[in-house]
FIGU-785986 format. One record per residue (C-alpha): residue number from 0; chain; x, y, z. Coordinates in steps of 0.1 Angstrom, whole numbers, plus 5000, padded with zeros to 4 digits. Each point is the difference from the previous one (the first is absolute). Layout:
    k  c     x     y     z
  NUM  A     X     Y     Z
...
END
This chain:
    k  c     x     y     z
    0  A  3433  9066  2365
    1  A  5035  4998  5014
    2  A  5003  4992  5039
    3  A  5032  5014  5015
    4  A  5012  4989  5034
    5  A  5032  5018  5011
    6  A  5022  4999  5034
    7  A  5019  5023  5013
    8  A  5026  4990  5027
    9  A  5000  5037  5015
   10  A  4978  5033  4991
   11  A  5031  5014  4986
   12  A  5001  4979  4974
   13  A  4968  5010  4983
   14  A  4991  5039  4993
   15  A  4965  5013  5009
   16  A  4990  5010  4969
   17  A  5008  4961  4990
   18  A  4971  4990  5023
   19  A  4974  5025  4985
   20  A  4969  4980  4989
   21  A  5007  4970  5013
   22  A  4994  4980  5037
   23  A  5030  5001  5026
   24  A  5005  4979  5027
   25  A  5020  5007  5029
   26  A  5019  4970  5020
   27  A  5019  5007  5031
   28  A  4999  4965  5020
   29  A  5019  5015  5027
   30  A  4982  5015  5011
   31  A  4977  5030  4985
   32  A  4976  4981  4977
   33  A  4996  4973  5025
   34  A  4996  5021  5027
   35  A  4971  5021  4982
   36  A  4983  4970  4993
   37  A  4998  4986  5033
   38  A  4987  5036  5010
   39  A  4971  5002  4977
   40  A  4993  4961  5008
   41  A  4994  5010  5033
   42  A  4976  5025  4990
   43  A  5020  5033  5001
   44  A  4979  5024  4977
   45  A  5029  5014  4976
   46  A  5037  5005  5006
   47  A  5015  5031  4984
   48  A  5040  4994  4990
   49  A  5017  5030  5002
   50  A  5038  5003  4990
   51  A  5013  5023  5028
   52  A  4996  4997  5038
   53  A  4987  5036  5005
   54  A  4976  4994  4972
   55  A  4986  4972  5016
   56  A  4999  5020  5032
   57  A  4982  5030  4981
   58  A  4974  4978  4986
   59  A  4992  4983  5035
   60  A  4996  5033  5018
   61  A  4970  5007  4978
   62  A  4980  4972  5016
   63  A  4982  4996  5030
   64  A  5014  4983  5031
   65  A  4993  4961  4996
   66  A  4993  5002  4960
   67  A  5033  4999  4990
   68  A  5033  4981  5007
   69  A  5036  5008  4988
   70  A  5020  4968  4989
   71  A  5034  4994  4986
   72  A  5036  4998  5003
   73  A  5034  5012  4993
   74  A  5030  4977  4995
   75  A  4978  4972  5009
   76  A  4992  5014  5034
   77  A  4969  5018  5015
   78  A  5000  5038  4998
   79  A  4997  5020  5034
   80  A  4966  5012  5003
   81  A  4984  4977  4977
   82  A  4971  4978  5011
   83  A  5010  4968  4983
   84  A  5033  4989  4985
   85  A  5003  4979  4966
   86  A  4992  4968  5013
   87  A  4974  4981  4986
   88  A  4990  4983  5035
   89  A  4992  5034  5017
   90  A  4973  5005  4972
   91  A  4974  4978  5015
   92  A  4966  5009  5003
   93  A  4994  5015  5036
   94  A  5027  5020  4989
   95  A  4989  5018  4966
   96  A  4963  4985  4990
   97  A  4982  5033  4992
   98  A  5031  5024  4999
   99  A  5019  5017  4976
  100  A  5036  4990  4996
  101  A  5023  5027  4991
  102  A  5034  4980  4986
  103  A  5033  5008  4991
  104  A  5030  4977  4998
  105  A  5037  4999  4985
  106  A  4993  4982  4965
  107  A  4963  4991  4994
  108  A  4984  5032  5002
  109  A  5023  5015  4977
  110  A  4994  4971  4975
  111  A  4965  5010  5002
  112  A  5006  5035  4994
  113  A  5019  4990  4969
  114  A  4978  4983  4986
  115  A  4968  5029  5001
  116  A  5003  5005  4964
  117  A  4984  4968  4994
  118  A  4963  4997  4993
  119  A  4991  4973  5030
  120  A  5025  4990  5027
  121  A  4999  4965  5024
  122  A  5023  4988  5029
  123  A  5009  4967  5000
  124  A  5017  4975  5020
  125  A  5002  4963  5008
  126  A  4971  5003  5025
  127  A  4976  5013  4977
  128  A  5018  4987  4964
  129  A  4967  4984  4987
  130  A  4976  5023  5007
  131  A  5023  5023  4980
  132  A  5003  4977  4968
  133  A  4963  5001  5004
  134  A  4997  5037  4999
  135  A  5026  4998  4973
  136  A  4982  4979  4974
  137  A  4993  5016  4966
  138  A  5023  5030  5005
  139  A  5019  5006  4968
  140  A  5031  5019  5011
  141  A  5007  4989  5039
  142  A  5035  5016  5013
  143  A  5013  4984  5033
  144  A  5025  5022  5020
  145  A  5022  4988  5030
  146  A  5006  5021  5024
  147  A  5035  4984  5009
  148  A  5021  5010  5031
  149  A  5026  5028  5003
  150  A  4998  5003  4963
  151  A  5012  4965  4989
  152  A  4977  4974  4992
  153  A  4983  4976  5027
  154  A  4999  4963  4993
  155  A  4964  5002  5019
  156  A  4984  5024  4975
  157  A  5017  4986  4973
  158  A  4984  4961  5012
  159  A  4966  5017  5004
  160  A  4998  5018  4964
  161  A  5010  4963  4987
  162  A  4973  4984  5019
  163  A  4977  5026  4983
  164  A  5012  4995  4965
  165  A  4999  4962  5005
  166  A  4964  4998  5012
  167  A  4986  5026  4973
  168  A  5018  4982  4968
  169  A  4988  4968  5014
  170  A  4966  5015  5001
  171  A  4997  5018  4970
  172  A  5016  4972  4978
  173  A  5034  5018  4999
  174  A  4983  5029  4982
  175  A  5019  5029  5011
  176  A  5037  5011  4982
  177  A  5026  4999  5030
  178  A  5028  5026  5006
  179  A  5033  4990  5006
  180  A  4994  5006  5037
  181  A  4971  4980  5002
  182  A  5013  4969  4986
  183  A  5027  5003  5021
  184  A  4980  5004  5031
  185  A  4980  4969  4988
  186  A  5031  4981  5000
  187  A  5009  5009  5034
  188  A  4965  4987  5012
  189  A  5004  4969  4981
  190  A  5035  4992  5011
  191  A  4994  5009  5035
  192  A  4972  4976  5007
  193  A  5014  4972  4974
  194  A  4971  4996  4979
  195  A  4975  5024  4980
  196  A  4973  5012  5024
  197  A  4965  4987  4991
  198  A  4969  5016  5010
  199  A  4987  4967  5015
  200  A  5031  4984  5017
  201  A  5003  5001  5034
  202  A  5009  5033  5017
  203  A  5039  5009  5004
  204  A  5009  4991  5036
  205  A  5002  5032  5021
  206  A  5037  4990  5016
  207  A  5012  4998  4963
  208  A  4987  5032  4989
  209  A  5010  5015  5035
  210  A  5038  4985  4993
  211  A  5002  5015  4967
  212  A  4989  5037  5013
  213  A  5022  5000  5027
  214  A  5030  4995  4974
  215  A  4987  5034  4982
  216  A  5018  5028  5009
  217  A  4972  5014  5015
  218  A  4993  4971  5019
  219  A  5035  5003  5010
  220  A  4997  5034  5012
  221  A  4964  4989  5023
  222  A  5021  4970  5017
  223  A  5026  5025  5008
  224  A  4974  5022  5015
  225  A  4982  4975  5020
  226  A  4969  4998  4977
  227  A  5002  4964  4987
  228  A  4963  4995  5011
  229  A  4993  5023  4975
  230  A  5013  4979  4973
  231  A  4978  4970  5011
  232  A  4970  5026  4998
  233  A  5010  5007  4963
  234  A  5000  4964  4992
  235  A  4967  4993  5006
  236  A  4990  4990  4965
  237  A  4965  5015  4987
  238  A  4991  5006  5033
  239  A  4978  5029  4989
  240  A  4976  5004  4974
  241  A  5002  5036  4997
  242  A  5016  5022  4973
  243  A  5012  5033  5012
  244  A  4994  5028  4973
  245  A  5015  5034  5000
  246  A  4984  5028  4987
  247  A  5030  5017  4982
  248  A  4989  5036  5002
  249  A  4999  5000  5040
  250  A  5018  4968  5009
  251  A  4971  4989  5020
  252  A  4999  4964  5001
  253  A  4971  4976  5007
  254  A  4989  4965  4996
  255  A  4985  4982  4969
  256  A  4985  4966  5012
  257  A  4994  4972  4979
END
């Protein structure tokens, strides 16, 4: 069986029909997939991804008071009338445990909608990278889709994609055939951290990863908005052992725990 591992630096680079039958992995390090992972790890019942603010409000209105929270951002800032923004630091057990989060963001939830033709969809970030790699073991067609920022490629997502490619290839004995963007993402990861990443090596220092993420397009935007601490939260490598899995039909996201 031929194993294929693709990376797409933006959702617009891949047509939805090209994902049909495969496994899609969406990355939006700063911040949607990081924040959703924090929410599920904190005990949220589920996260419902929406592309539009009005859609999110309409879905939330169907729940009883106390069962649901509205979360997300536009332009990086919290949405008026929403309970939470898109900062992973807000999604604590005290705030979200046992509740449904109806969630909409500028880029991450749009990327999730773009990949709904895939057979299954997972969400990845640095905070759950190893859990995602473990979950992907043996999948024959993997499509890693980066959300980007304002329609442009953002280095934070590409680095995370490169890390996934590096780990998947190392654990599989380089069994996967890579597309050009997967090769490039892997090379970016290796170049940024000097030597190829080994599964059994010492962890990448958080401050080094923070410095790289700050330089990305998304990182620069967050610094301008005063959300620098969110970059540190996003750089906590392998903090969680859960893999958010989205039902492509309903865009409901729940946690798969290794």
